[in-house]
C-alpha positions in Angstrom: 66.6 88.7 107.2 63.7 87.5 109.3 60.7 89.5 110.1 59.9 89.8 113.7 56.3 89.8 114.9 55.4 92.9 117.0 55.5 92.1 120.8 52.2 91.7 122.4 52.0 93.8 125.7 50.2 92.0 128.7 48.6 93.8 131.3 49.7 92.9 134.9 46.6 94.5 136.5 43.2 92.7 136.9 40.6 93.3 134.3 38.3 96.2 134.9 35.3 95.1 137.0 37.1 92.2 138.9 37.9 94.6 141.8 36.6 93.4 145.2 33.1 94.8 145.9 31.1 95.4 149.0 27.5 94.1 149.5 26.1 97.2 148.0 28.2 96.8 144.8 30.7 99.6 145.7 34.3 98.9 144.7 36.4 98.1 147.8 39.3 100.6 148.1 40.7 98.8 151.2 39.2 95.3 151.3 41.5 94.4 154.3 39.9 94.7 157.6 41.9 96.9 159.9 41.7 96.2 163.7 40.6 99.0 166.2 40.1 98.8 170.0 38.0 101.0 172.3 38.0 101.3 176.0 34.6 102.3 177.3 33.1 102.0 180.9 35.7 99.5 182.0 35.3 97.2 179.0 37.6 96.6 176.1 35.9 96.4 172.6 37.8 95.0 169.6 36.4 95.7 166.2 37.4 96.1 162.6 37.0 98.8 159.9 37.1 98.6 156.1 36.7 101.2 153.4 34.3 100.2 150.6 34.0 103.1 148.0 33.2 106.1 150.1 31.8 104.1 153.0 33.5 103.4 156.2 32.3 100.1 157.6 32.9 99.4 161.3 32.1 96.0 162.8 32.4 94.5 166.2 31.1 90.8 166.6 27.8 90.6 164.7 27.2 94.3 164.8 28.2 96.6 162.0 27.6 100.2 161.0 28.5 102.2 157.9 29.0 105.9 157.4 30.5 108.3 154.7 34.2 108.2 155.0 36.4 111.3 155.7 39.6 110.5 153.9 42.7 111.1 156.0 40.9 110.4 159.4 39.7 106.8 158.9 40.9 105.3 162.1 39.7 108.2 164.3 36.3 108.1 162.5 36.2 104.3 163.0 36.8 104.8 166.8 34.0 107.3 166.9 31.5 104.9 165.2 32.6 102.2 167.5 32.0 104.5 170.6 28.4 105.4 169.1 27.8 101.6 169.1 28.9 101.1 172.6 27.0 104.1 173.8 23.8 102.8 172.2 24.4 99.6 174.2 24.6 97.5 170.9 28.0 96.0 172.0 27.4 94.9 175.6 27.9 91.2 174.9 31.2 91.8 173.0 33.1 93.7 175.6 35.8 92.1 177.8 36.6 93.4 181.2 39.9 95.4 181.5 
């Protein structure tokens, strides 16, 4: 009767510490950028938002802003941040006429 070696279990998950990180070193929970749009004063603004740790990062063109994320309302919160950027006239070159 042959003696079997015990089976070695191999982890299918990435090793700890190899998760995607944002520029501040926070673990990126949702590293995929989700698109958002905003209509404001006759212009259409297209941006993206991502979640990095507990930060919601909203970007449009070369402009970005981060804020503490409220789980469950990310898209709404991202639109509000994009609206703040548009109202502050930081997006005037990125809007396209409707």
